[in-house]
VOLOSE-257612 format. One record per residue: y, z, x of N, C-alpha, C in turn. Coordinates in steps of 0.1 Angstrom, whole numbers, plus 2048, in hexadecimal, padded with zeros to 3 digits. Layout:
<atoms>
[atom [Y,Z,X],[Y,Z,X],[Y,Z,X]]
...
</atoms>
This chain:
<atoms>
[atom [7F4,800,807],[800,800,802],[80C,800,80A]]
[atom [817,7F9,807],[822,7F8,80E],[82F,7FA,805]]
[atom [836,800,80A],[844,806,801],[850,7FE,809]]
[atom [856,7F3,7FF],[863,7F1,805],[86F,7F9,807]]
[atom [874,7F3,812],[881,7FA,812],[88E,7F7,819]]
[atom [897,7F7,816],[8A6,7F3,81A],[8A5,7F2,82C]]
[atom [8AA,7E6,830],[8AA,7E2,83E],[8B0,7EC,847]]
[atom [8AA,7F0,856],[8B1,7FB,85A],[8BF,7F6,860]]
[atom [8C2,7EC,862],[8D0,7E8,866],[8D8,7EC,858]]
[atom [8D5,7EC,84F],[8DF,7F1,842],[8DE,7FE,842]]
[atom [8D2,801,842],[8D2,811,83F],[8DB,818,84D]]
[atom [8D9,812,856],[8E2,81B,864],[8F1,81A,85E]]
[atom [8F8,812,856],[901,80F,854],[909,81B,84C]]
[atom [8FE,823,843],[903,82D,83C],[8F7,837,837]]
[atom [8E9,832,834],[8E4,83F,831],[8DF,844,83A]]
[atom [8DE,842,849],[8D4,849,851],[8E3,850,85A]]
[atom [8EB,84E,855],[8F8,858,85B],[8FD,868,84F]]
[atom [8F2,867,846],[8F1,871,83F],[8E8,87C,846]]
[atom [8EE,88A,849],[8E8,893,84B],[8D9,897,845]]
[atom [8D8,892,838],[8CA,894,833],[8C2,889,836]]
[atom [8C5,87E,83D],[8BA,874,843],[8B8,872,851]]
[atom [8BD,87F,859],[8BB,87E,866],[8AD,87F,86B]]
[atom [8A5,883,865],[897,882,865],[892,875,869]]
[atom [899,870,865],[892,85C,864],[897,859,872]]
[atom [8A4,85B,875],[8A8,857,884],[89F,862,88E]]
[atom [89E,86C,88B],[898,876,893],[88D,870,897]]
[atom [881,86D,88C],[872,866,890],[873,85C,897]]
[atom [87B,851,894],[87E,844,89A],[87D,846,8A8]]
[atom [88A,850,8AA],[889,854,8BA],[883,85A,8C1]]
[atom [879,863,8B8],[86F,86A,8BE],[862,863,8C2]]
[atom [85E,858,8BA],[854,850,8BF],[85A,847,8CC]]
[atom [866,840,8C9],[86D,838,8D5],[86D,83E,8E2]]
[atom [872,84B,8E3],[873,852,8EE],[86B,859,8F3]]
[atom [85D,859,8EA],[851,862,8F0],[852,871,8F3]]
[atom [85D,874,8EA],[85F,887,8EA],[867,887,8DF]]
[atom [863,896,8DB],[86B,89C,8CE],[87B,89A,8CD]]
[atom [87F,895,8C5],[890,891,8C3],[893,895,8B3]]
[atom [89F,89D,8B7],[8A3,8A0,8A9],[8B1,89B,8AA]]
[atom [8B5,894,8A1],[8C7,88F,8A0],[8CD,89B,89B]]
[atom [8D5,8A0,8A2],[8DE,8A8,89E],[8F0,8A4,89A]]
[atom [8F3,897,89A],[8FB,894,894],[8FF,884,897]]
[atom [907,87F,890],[90B,871,88D],[918,870,891]]
[atom [91C,869,89B],[929,869,89F],[92F,85D,89D]]
[atom [93D,85B,89B],[947,84F,89D],[94D,84D,8AA]]
[atom [947,842,8AE],[948,840,8C0],[958,839,8BE]]
[atom [95D,83F,8CA],[96B,838,8CA],[967,825,8CD]]
[atom [95C,823,8D2],[957,819,8D8],[956,80E,8C8]]
[atom [958,816,8BD],[956,80C,8B1],[962,804,8AD]]
[atom [96E,804,8B1],[978,7FE,8AD],[982,7FC,8BA]]
[atom [97D,801,8C3],[989,801,8CE],[988,7F2,8D6]]
[atom [995,7EC,8D8],[995,7E0,8DE],[99B,7E1,8EA]]
[atom [991,7DA,8F3],[995,7D9,903],[994,7CB,908]]
[atom [99F,7C7,90D],[9A2,7B8,910],[99C,7B1,907]]
[atom [9A1,7B4,8F9],[99E,7AA,8EC],[98E,7AB,8EB]]
[atom [985,7B1,8F2],[979,7B2,8EB],[97A,7BD,8DF]]
[atom [96D,7BF,8D5],[96A,7C9,8D0],[960,7D1,8CD]]
[atom [959,7DA,8D0],[94D,7DF,8D0],[94C,7E3,8C5]]
[atom [942,7E0,8BE],[93B,7E6,8B1],[92F,7EC,8B5]]
[atom [930,7F8,8B3],[925,801,8B5],[91E,804,8A7]]
[atom [912,7FF,8A8],[90D,803,897],[90A,813,894]]
[atom [906,81C,89E],[904,82A,89E],[903,832,8A9]]
[atom [909,83B,8A6],[908,847,8B5],[906,852,8B1]]
[atom [8FB,859,8B7],[8F7,867,8B6],[8F7,86E,8BC]]
[atom [8F7,87A,8BF],[8F6,887,8C5],[8E6,88C,8C0]]
[atom [8DE,88D,8CE],[8D0,892,8CC],[8D1,89E,8D0]]
[atom [8C4,8A7,8D4],[8C0,8B2,8DC],[8C7,8B0,8EA]]
[atom [8C9,8BB,8F1],[8CF,8BD,8FD],[8DE,8B4,8FD]]
[atom [8E6,8B5,8F1],[8F1,8AE,8F4],[8F2,89E,8F9]]
[atom [8E4,898,8F7],[8E4,88D,8FB],[8E8,881,8F0]]
[atom [8EC,873,8F4],[8EE,86A,8ED],[8E4,860,8EA]]
[atom [8E8,85B,8DC],[8E2,84F,8D8],[8E7,842,8D3]]
[atom [8EA,837,8D6],[8F4,82C,8D3],[8E8,821,8CD]]
[atom [8EF,81A,8C1],[8E6,813,8B9],[8EC,806,8BB]]
[atom [8E6,7FA,8BC],[8EF,7EE,8BC],[8E2,7E2,8B6]]
[atom [8E9,7DB,8AA],[8DE,7D3,8A7],[8E2,7C5,8A4]]
[atom [8DB,7BB,8AA],[8E1,7AE,8AA],[8D8,7A6,8A2]]
[atom [8DC,79D,89A],[8D8,793,894],[8D4,785,896]]
[atom [8E2,780,8A2],[8E5,770,8A3],[8E3,771,8B2]]
[atom [8DE,767,8B7],[8E1,766,8C9],[8EE,76A,8CA]]
[atom [8F1,770,8D6],[901,773,8DE],[8FE,772,8EB]]
[atom [909,768,8F1],[904,769,8FE],[90A,773,90A]]
[atom [90E,77E,904],[911,78A,909],[90F,794,906]]
[atom [904,794,8FF],[8FC,7A2,8F7],[8F8,7A8,905]]
[atom [8F3,7A9,90E],[8EF,7B1,919],[8FC,7B8,91B]]
[atom [908,7AF,91F],[914,7B6,923],[91A,7BE,917]]
[atom [915,7BB,90D],[91A,7C7,8FF],[913,7D5,902]]
[atom [907,7D2,905],[8FB,7DB,905],[903,7E7,90D]]
[atom [905,7E2,91B],[909,7E8,929],[914,7EE,922]]
[atom [920,7E9,91E],[92E,7EC,917],[92B,7F9,912]]
[atom [920,7F9,904],[920,804,8FB],[915,811,902]]
[atom [913,811,90D],[90C,819,911],[914,820,919]]
[atom [91C,817,924],[927,81E,92F],[933,824,925]]
[atom [938,81C,917],[93D,825,912],[93A,836,90D]]
[atom [92E,834,909],[927,842,902],[92C,84A,911]]
[atom [927,845,91B],[92A,84F,926],[938,858,929]]
[atom [93E,849,928],[94F,84D,928],[955,856,924]]
[atom [952,855,912],[954,85D,907],[950,86A,90C]]
[atom [949,86F,912],[945,87B,913],[94D,884,91B]]
[atom [954,880,927],[95F,885,930],[96D,885,92A]]
[atom [970,893,92C],[97E,894,929],[985,895,93B]]
[atom [994,891,937],[999,88E,943],[99C,89D,947]]
[atom [998,89D,957],[997,8AB,95B],[98E,8B3,95C]]
[atom [986,8AD,956],[979,8B8,955],[96B,8B2,961]]
[atom [964,8BA,95F],[956,8B6,96C],[951,8AC,966]]
[atom [948,8A5,96D],[941,894,966],[934,89B,962]]
[atom [935,8A4,954],[925,8A9,951],[922,89A,945]]
[atom [91C,894,94E],[919,888,941],[909,88B,93E]]
[atom [907,888,932],[8FE,88D,92B],[8F4,87C,928]]
[atom [8E6,87C,92A],[8E1,86F,929],[8E5,865,91D]]
[atom [8E4,85C,91B],[8E5,851,910],[8DA,845,911]]
[atom [8D5,84A,904],[8CE,83F,903],[8CF,833,8F8]]
[atom [8D3,827,8FF],[8D3,81C,8F7],[8CE,815,8F0]]
[atom [8CB,812,8E3],[8C0,80D,8DC],[8C4,800,8D6]]
[atom [8C1,7F6,8DA],[8C2,7E6,8D5],[8BC,7E0,8CB]]
[atom [8BC,7DF,8C3],[8B5,7D2,8BA],[8B9,7C7,8B7]]
[atom [8B1,7BC,8BF],[8B3,7B0,8BA],[8AC,7A9,8B5]]
[atom [8AF,7A0,8AB],[8A7,799,8A0],[8A8,789,8A7]]
[atom [8AB,786,8B3],[8A9,77C,8B9],[89F,77A,8C5]]
[atom [896,775,8CC],[88D,778,8D6],[892,77D,8E2]]
[atom [89D,775,8EB],[8A2,776,8F6],[899,772,8FE]]
[atom [890,769,8FC],[888,761,905],[87D,768,906]]
[atom [877,774,903],[86D,779,904],[85F,771,8FD]]
[atom [858,776,906],[84C,76E,908],[83E,776,8FE]]
[atom [83F,787,900],[832,78C,8F6],[836,799,8F3]]
[atom [841,7A2,8FD],[847,7AF,8FA],[84F,7AF,8F1]]
[atom [84F,7B8,8E8],[85B,7BC,8DC],[860,7C9,8DF]]
[atom [85E,7CF,8E6],[865,7DD,8EB],[868,7E1,8FA]]
[atom [872,7DE,901],[875,7DE,90C],[87F,7EC,914]]
[atom [87C,7F1,91C],[885,7F9,924],[88A,7F7,92D]]
[atom [898,7FD,936],[89B,7FC,93F],[8A5,807,943]]
[atom [8A3,80C,951],[8AB,819,953],[8AD,819,964]]
[atom [8B4,821,965],[8B8,820,975],[8B3,82F,977]]
[atom [8AD,835,980],[8A7,83E,982],[8A9,845,991]]
[atom [8AC,83D,99B],[8AD,843,9A8],[8B3,839,9AF]]
[atom [8BA,83C,9BB],[8BF,833,9C9],[8B7,832,9D1]]
[atom [8B2,825,9D7],[8A6,825,9DF],[8AE,81F,9EC]]
[atom [8A8,827,9F8],[8AF,825,A06],[8AC,814,A08]]
[atom [8B7,80D,A11],[8B5,802,A14],[8AD,803,A20]]
[atom [8AE,80A,A2B],[8AB,80B,A3C],[89D,814,A39]]
[atom [89D,81F,A31],[88E,829,A31],[88C,828,A21]]
[atom [87E,82E,A23],[877,82F,A16],[87D,83C,A11]]
[atom [88A,841,A0B],[88E,84D,A05],[896,847,9F9]]
[atom [891,852,9EF],[899,84F,9E2],[8A2,85C,9E1]]
[atom [8AB,85A,9D6],[8B4,865,9D6],[8B6,860,9C5]]
[atom [8B1,86C,9BB],[8AE,86A,9AF],[8BC,86B,9A4]]
[atom [8C2,862,99B],[8CC,85F,995],[8CB,86A,98A]]
[atom [8CE,879,991],[8CF,87F,988],[8D9,88C,98F]]
[atom [8DB,897,987],[8E7,8A1,98D],[8E3,8AE,982]]
[atom [8E6,8B8,98C],[8E3,8C6,988],[8EE,8D0,984]]
[atom [8F5,8CF,97C],[905,8D9,97A],[902,8E6,978]]
[atom [8F6,8EA,976],[8F1,8FB,974],[8EB,901,982]]
[atom [8F0,906,98C],[8E9,90E,996],[8DF,911,993]]
[atom [8DC,91C,986],[8D2,925,983],[8C5,91A,97F]]
[atom [8C6,90B,97D],[8BD,903,978],[8B9,8FD,984]]
[atom [8AD,8F8,985],[8A8,8F2,990],[89F,8E2,989]]
[atom [8A7,8E2,97E],[8A2,8D3,979],[8AF,8CA,978]]
[atom [8B0,8C2,980],[8B8,8B8,97E],[8B9,8AE,972]]
[atom [8C4,8A8,96C],[8C2,8A2,960],[8C7,894,964]]
[atom [8BC,88B,95B],[8BC,87A,95F],[8CE,87A,957]]
[atom [8D3,872,95B],[8E2,870,958],[8E5,862,956]]
[atom [8DC,858,95A],[8DD,84A,959],[8DA,846,94C]]
[atom [8E3,83B,946],[8DC,837,936],[8D0,833,93A]]
[atom [8C6,831,92C],[8B8,82B,92C],[8BD,821,921]]
[atom [8B8,813,925],[8B7,80C,91B],[8A8,809,912]]
[atom [8AC,803,904],[8A0,802,8FF],[8A2,7F3,8F5]]
[atom [897,7EB,8F7],[89D,7DD,8F0],[893,7D9,8E9]]
[atom [893,7D8,8DC],[888,7D7,8D0],[88B,7C6,8CA]]
[atom [880,7C3,8CB],[880,7B3,8C4],[877,7B4,8BA]]
[atom [878,7B7,8AE],[872,7BA,8A2],[865,7AB,8A0]]
[atom [86E,7A0,89F],[86B,792,89D],[85F,790,8A7]]
[atom [860,794,8B3],[854,793,8BE],[848,79C,8BD]]
[atom [849,7A6,8B6],[83C,7AC,8AE],[839,7A5,8A4]]
[atom [83E,79E,89B],[837,797,893],[82F,78A,89A]]
[atom [836,785,8A4],[830,779,8A9],[827,780,8B2]]
[atom [823,78B,8B5],[81B,793,8BD],[80D,795,8B4]]
[atom [810,795,8A7],[808,797,89D],[800,78D,89B]]
[atom [806,781,89C],[801,772,895],[7F9,76D,8A2]]
[atom [7FE,76F,8AF],[7F5,76B,8BB],[7E8,771,8BA]]
[atom [7EA,77D,8B8],[7DA,784,8B5],[7D2,77C,8AF]]
[atom [7D9,776,8A0],[7CF,770,899],[7C8,767,8A1]]
[atom [7D0,75F,8AC],[7C7,756,8B4],[7B8,75A,8BC]]
[atom [7B1,759,8BB],[7A4,75C,8C4],[7A4,75B,8D0]]
[atom [7AC,752,8D8],[7B0,752,8E4],[7B8,75B,8EB]]
[atom [7C0,760,8E2],[7CB,76D,8E5],[7C5,777,8EB]]
[atom [7C7,77D,8F7],[7C6,789,8FC],[7D2,792,8FD]]
[atom [7D2,79E,8F2],[7DF,7A8,8F4],[7DE,7AD,902]]
[atom [7EC,7B0,906],[7ED,7B4,912],[7EC,7C3,912]]
[atom [7F1,7CB,902],[7F0,7D7,902],[7E5,7D7,8F4]]
[atom [7D7,7DE,8F7],[7D2,7DC,8EF],[7D5,7E8,8E3]]
[atom [7D8,7F4,8E7],[7DD,800,8E0],[7E9,7FE,8DB]]
[atom [7EC,803,8D0],[7FE,802,8C8],[7FF,80F,8C9]]
[atom [80B,813,8CC],[814,820,8CC],[819,824,8BF]]
[atom [81C,82F,8BD],[823,82E,8AD],[82D,82B,8AA]]
[atom [832,828,8B7],[844,822,8B5],[841,813,8AD]]
[atom [836,80D,8AD],[832,7FD,8AD],[831,7FE,89C]]
[atom [833,808,890],[834,80C,886],[841,80D,882]]
[atom [84B,812,888],[858,80E,889],[85E,7FF,885]]
[atom [856,7F9,893],[857,7EB,898],[857,7E2,88C]]
[atom [849,7E4,884],[844,7E2,876],[852,7DF,86B]]
[atom [855,7ED,86B],[85E,7F1,85F],[86B,7E6,864]]
[atom [870,7E7,870],[87D,7DE,876],[879,7D2,872]]
[atom [86E,7CA,877],[86D,7BD,871],[86C,7BF,861]]
[atom [864,7C4,85D],[85E,7BF,84C],[86B,7C9,83F]]
[atom [870,7D3,846],[875,7DC,83D],[86C,7E0,832]]
[atom [85F,7E7,839],[857,7EB,82E],[84E,7F6,837]]
[atom [84C,803,82D],[841,80C,834],[833,80C,82F]]
[atom [829,808,837],[81A,80A,830],[817,819,82F]]
[atom [812,81D,826],[80D,82C,81F],[805,831,82A]]
[atom [7FE,82B,835],[7F8,82D,83F],[7FF,833,84C]]
[atom [80B,82B,84E],[810,831,858],[813,841,85B]]
[atom [812,847,867],[814,853,86B],[820,855,876]]
[atom [829,84D,87B],[833,84E,887],[839,85A,881]]
[atom [843,862,886],[84B,868,882],[858,864,87B]]
[atom [85A,86B,872],[86A,866,869],[864,85A,85E]]
[atom [859,851,861],[858,845,859],[855,846,84F]]
[atom [84D,851,846],[84A,854,83B],[858,858,834]]
[atom [85E,85D,83B],[86C,861,839],[875,856,831]]
[atom [871,84D,83B],[87C,83D,83B],[874,83A,82D]]
[atom [867,838,82E],[864,832,81F],[869,839,811]]
[atom [869,846,814],[86E,850,808],[87D,84D,804]]
[atom [885,850,80F],[893,851,80E],[89A,842,80E]]
[atom [890,836,813],[89B,828,813],[892,821,80A]]
[atom [88B,826,7FF],[883,81D,7F6],[88D,817,7EB]]
[atom [88D,808,7EE],[895,802,7E7],[897,804,7D5]]
[atom [88A,80A,7D6],[887,808,7C4],[88F,818,7BD]]
[atom [892,81F,7C8],[89A,82D,7C6],[8AA,827,7C6]]
[atom [8AF,81C,7C6],[8BC,818,7C8],[8C4,817,7BD]]
[atom [8CC,81B,7B9],[8D4,81C,7AF],[8DA,80B,7AA]]
[atom [8D8,805,79F],[8E1,7F6,79E],[8EC,7F2,7A7]]
[atom [8F4,7FC,7A8],[900,7FA,7B1],[8FB,7F7,7BE]]
[atom [8F1,800,7C4],[8ED,802,7D1],[8E5,7F6,7D5]]
[atom [8DE,7EF,7CA],[8D7,7EA,7CB],[8DD,7D9,7D0]]
[atom [8E8,7D8,7C6],[8F0,7CE,7C3],[8F9,7CC,7D5]]
[atom [8FD,7D6,7D8],[902,7D7,7E4],[8FA,7D2,7EF]]
[atom [8ED,7D8,7F0],[8E4,7D7,7FB],[8E2,7C5,7F9]]
[atom [8DF,7C1,7EE],[8DB,7B5,7ED],[8E7,7A9,7F2]]
[atom [8F3,7AE,7EE],[8FC,7A6,7F1],[903,7A5,804]]
[atom [8FC,7B3,809],[8FD,7B1,812],[8F1,7A6,81F]]
[atom [8E8,7A9,818],[8DA,79F,81D],[8E1,78F,819]]
[atom [8E3,78E,80D],[8E7,77F,80A],[8F3,77D,812]]
[atom [8FC,783,816],[907,781,823],[901,77A,82F]]
[atom [8F7,784,832],[8F2,782,83F],[8E6,778,840]]
[atom [8E1,774,832],[8DA,766,833],[8E2,75C,832]]
[atom [8EE,760,82D],[8F7,754,82E],[8FF,750,83B]]
[atom [900,759,845],[909,753,84E],[8FD,74F,859]]
[atom [8F0,755,856],[8E4,74C,85E],[8E4,742,85B]]
[atom [8E5,73D,84E],[8E3,72D,84C],[8EE,723,850]]
[atom [8FD,72A,84F],[907,723,858],[906,723,866]]
[atom [8FF,72D,86D],[900,72A,87C],[8F3,724,87D]]
[atom [8EB,721,877],[8E2,719,87B],[8E4,707,877]]
[atom [8ED,707,86B],[8F4,6F9,869],[8FB,6F6,871]]
[atom [904,700,874],[90F,6FC,884],[907,6F4,891]]
[atom [8FD,700,894],[8F4,6FA,8A0],[8ED,6EE,89D]]
[atom [8E8,6E9,890],[8E4,6DA,88D],[8F0,6D2,88F]]
[atom [8FA,6D3,88A],[905,6CB,88D],[90C,6C7,898]]
[atom [90A,6D7,89F],[90E,6D4,8AD],[905,6CA,8B6]]
[atom [8FB,6CD,8B3],[8ED,6C5,8BC],[8EF,6B5,8B9]]
[atom [8F3,6B1,8AD],[8F1,6A6,8A7],[8FD,6A0,8AE]]
[atom [90C,6A4,8AD],[917,69F,8B6],[916,69C,8C5]]
[atom [910,6AB,8C9],[909,6A7,8DA],[904,69C,8DA]]
[atom [8FB,699,8D6],[8EE,68D,8D6],[8F6,682,8D6]]
[atom [8FE,680,8CD],[908,673,8C9],[910,674,8D7]]
[atom [917,67C,8D8],[925,67A,8E1],[91A,679,8EF]]
[atom [911,67F,8EF],[90B,681,8FC],[904,671,901]]
[atom [8FF,66E,8F7],[8FA,65D,8F7],[902,655,8FE]]
[atom [910,655,8F8],[91A,64C,8F9],[920,64F,907]]
[atom [923,65C,90E],[926,65E,91B],[91C,658,923]]
[atom [90D,65A,921],[905,65B,929],[903,648,92C]]
[atom [8FF,644,920],[901,632,922],[90C,62D,92F]]
[atom [91B,636,92A],[926,630,931],[924,635,942]]
[atom [91E,640,944],[91C,643,952],[90E,63C,958]]
[atom [905,639,94D],[8FB,633,952],[8FF,624,95B]]
[atom [909,61F,952],[90B,611,957],[911,612,967]]
[atom [913,61D,96D],[918,623,978],[90F,626,985]]
[atom [907,632,97C],[8FC,63A,986],[8F2,639,981]]
[atom [8EE,632,975],[8DE,62E,974],[8DF,636,963]]
[atom [8D6,62B,95C],[8D7,62C,952],[8CD,63C,94C]]
[atom [8C5,63D,953],[8BA,64A,951],[8C6,655,954]]
[atom [8CC,656,95D],[8D2,663,968],[8DE,665,95C]]
[atom [8E6,65B,959],[8F0,65A,94B],[8F0,660,943]]
[atom [8E2,660,93A],[8DE,661,92C],[8DF,674,930]]
[atom [8D3,675,939],[8D3,683,93B],[8DE,68E,93C]]
[atom [8E9,686,946],[8F8,690,948],[8FF,68F,93A]]
[atom [8FD,683,932],[904,684,929],[8FF,68B,91B]]
[atom [8F1,68D,919],[8EE,693,90D],[8F1,6A2,911]]
[atom [8EE,6A7,91F],[8F0,6B5,920],[8FD,6BA,91F]]
[atom [909,6B4,922],[916,6B5,922],[917,6B2,913]]
[atom [916,6A8,90A],[918,6A7,900],[914,6B3,8F4]]
[atom [903,6B5,8F7],[8FE,6BD,8EE],[907,6CA,8F0]]
[atom [90C,6CF,8FB],[912,6DB,901],[91F,6E0,8FA]]
[atom [927,6D1,8FA],[936,6D3,8F3],[932,6D0,8E6]]
[atom [92A,6CA,8E0],[92A,6C6,8D1],[922,6D1,8CA]]
[atom [91B,6DC,8D2],[917,6E7,8CA],[920,6F3,8CA]]
[atom [928,6F6,8D7],[933,6FE,8D5],[93D,6FC,8CC]]
[atom [944,6EC,8C9],[94A,6E9,8C2],[948,6EC,8B3]]
[atom [93D,6E5,8AF],[934,6EA,8A5],[934,6F7,89F]]
[atom [92C,6FF,8A8],[930,710,8A4],[93E,716,8A5]]
[atom [947,711,8AD],[954,716,8AB],[95B,70E,898]]
[atom [956,706,899],[95F,701,88A],[956,708,880]]
[atom [94A,70A,883],[943,70F,877],[945,71F,874]]
[atom [947,727,87E],[94C,732,881],[95D,732,878]]
[atom [963,72C,87A],[96E,72C,873],[96F,72C,863]]
[atom [967,71F,860],[963,71E,852],[95E,72B,84D]]
[atom [953,731,854],[94D,73B,84D],[957,749,84E]]
[atom [961,74A,854],[96B,755,852],[973,750,844]]
[atom [979,746,843],[97F,743,839],[979,746,82C]]
[atom [968,73E,82C],[963,742,821],[960,750,81D]]
[atom [960,75B,826],[95A,768,827],[968,76E,821]]
[atom [976,768,825],[982,76E,81F],[984,76D,811]]
[atom [980,75F,80F],[983,75E,7FF],[97A,764,7F5]]
[atom [96D,765,7FC],[961,76D,7F4],[964,77D,7F3]]
[atom [96C,784,7F8],[974,791,7F9],[96D,798,804]]
[atom [967,793,80D],[963,79B,818],[96A,79D,824]]
[atom [969,7AC,826],[973,7B3,82E],[971,7AC,83F]]
[atom [97C,7AF,844],[97E,7AA,853],[96D,7AC,859]]
[atom [96E,7BB,857],[960,7C6,85E],[956,7BC,85D]]
[atom [953,7B4,850],[945,7B0,84B],[947,7A5,84E]]
[atom [950,79E,852],[951,790,854],[950,78D,868]]
[atom [955,79B,869],[956,79D,879],[942,79D,87B]]
[atom [93E,7A0,875],[92F,7A7,873],[926,79C,879]]
[atom [92A,791,86E],[923,784,86A],[926,77A,871]]
[atom [932,77B,87B],[934,770,880],[937,770,890]]
[atom [935,782,894],[936,782,8A3],[947,780,8A7]]
[atom [94B,781,89F],[95A,77F,8A6],[963,788,8A5]]
[atom [96E,78B,8AA],[975,799,8AA],[982,797,89E]]
[atom [983,7A2,89C],[990,7A6,88F],[99C,79B,892]]
[atom [99E,7A0,8A0],[9A9,796,8A2],[9AA,786,8A0]]
[atom [99B,782,8A6],[999,772,8A2],[999,771,897]]
[atom [992,779,88E],[992,777,880],[9A1,775,876]]
[atom [9A9,77F,87B],[9B5,780,874],[9BC,771,87E]]
[atom [9BA,76E,886],[9C1,762,88B],[9BC,753,885]]
[atom [9B1,754,882],[9AB,74A,879],[9B2,749,86C]]
[atom [9B0,757,865],[9B8,756,858],[9C5,754,857]]
[atom [9CD,757,862],[9D9,750,860],[9DA,744,866]]
[atom [9D3,740,86D],[9D3,72F,86E],[9D3,729,860]]
[atom [9CC,72E,857],[9CA,729,84B],[9CE,72E,83C]]
[atom [9DB,738,843],[9E6,73A,837],[9E0,743,82F]]
[atom [9D3,74B,834],[9D0,754,829],[9D1,762,82E]]
[atom [9DA,766,839],[9E0,773,839],[9EE,772,83F]]
</atoms>
């Protein structure tokens, strides 16, 4: 038996910020970090809306857990060339926000949880981790731990460098499909409890036989059938807007590829007369496809901003679907005489 629940990305915007539902986040983190975790507080990070050099960092959720450590969540639906930079920025921002001017650098560990619904060229794995635990000597086989101890009475230095997690829910589905192939040999024959949470992230559903920490609480508290008509309407509108944005971006990519191919063939033929037809076509296609795709995406994003504004969507909602900053959106609206 399976219970359908609201998607994790939607829940994290509101429901999971409620203290009564901290057990869901606590269970998720307990299984991912493989240690008992209790969420103590959900914070409003300064990084949510602060603009730096024209960049806006939208952090989906920031929470304080045991030992005053921090967890930051980032969910990404569409391909983003600077996604890794955004992951690093959000983690570093969570570190910087801990320290007040004039105080010692009492840095608490930050866990960066990043959920991406596109593959990032992964082949088999669907949960990745990265961290820096030590400095290694260049000339001698010697290491210095990346940790510190600010309590003279304690002999247990604390790991202070951020630890990163990258979760690819759609790759989990692909891994399940490959298992149906008789020639597929799984690299990880035993599954962890966190795999149940990955299933939830992918399918927005909880099976009755799942036993991972917090997962049945999610099934109970996030059950779509328990939503009021108003809540359900708002949820469906959010999902429809996301689906529409996905279609618009796919359309833009197809248009860009078509224009690039046409222009690339033309340029390729012209250059082919001088340096050889074969080499000219290759160069023309590469440059044409790149320029065409870029222009197509830019045009479609501008059209998406106008359509979203006319439908009454807020600037923050439009920004979420187009991956543009508030300033870029306002500029586009001004160019179209809408603000």
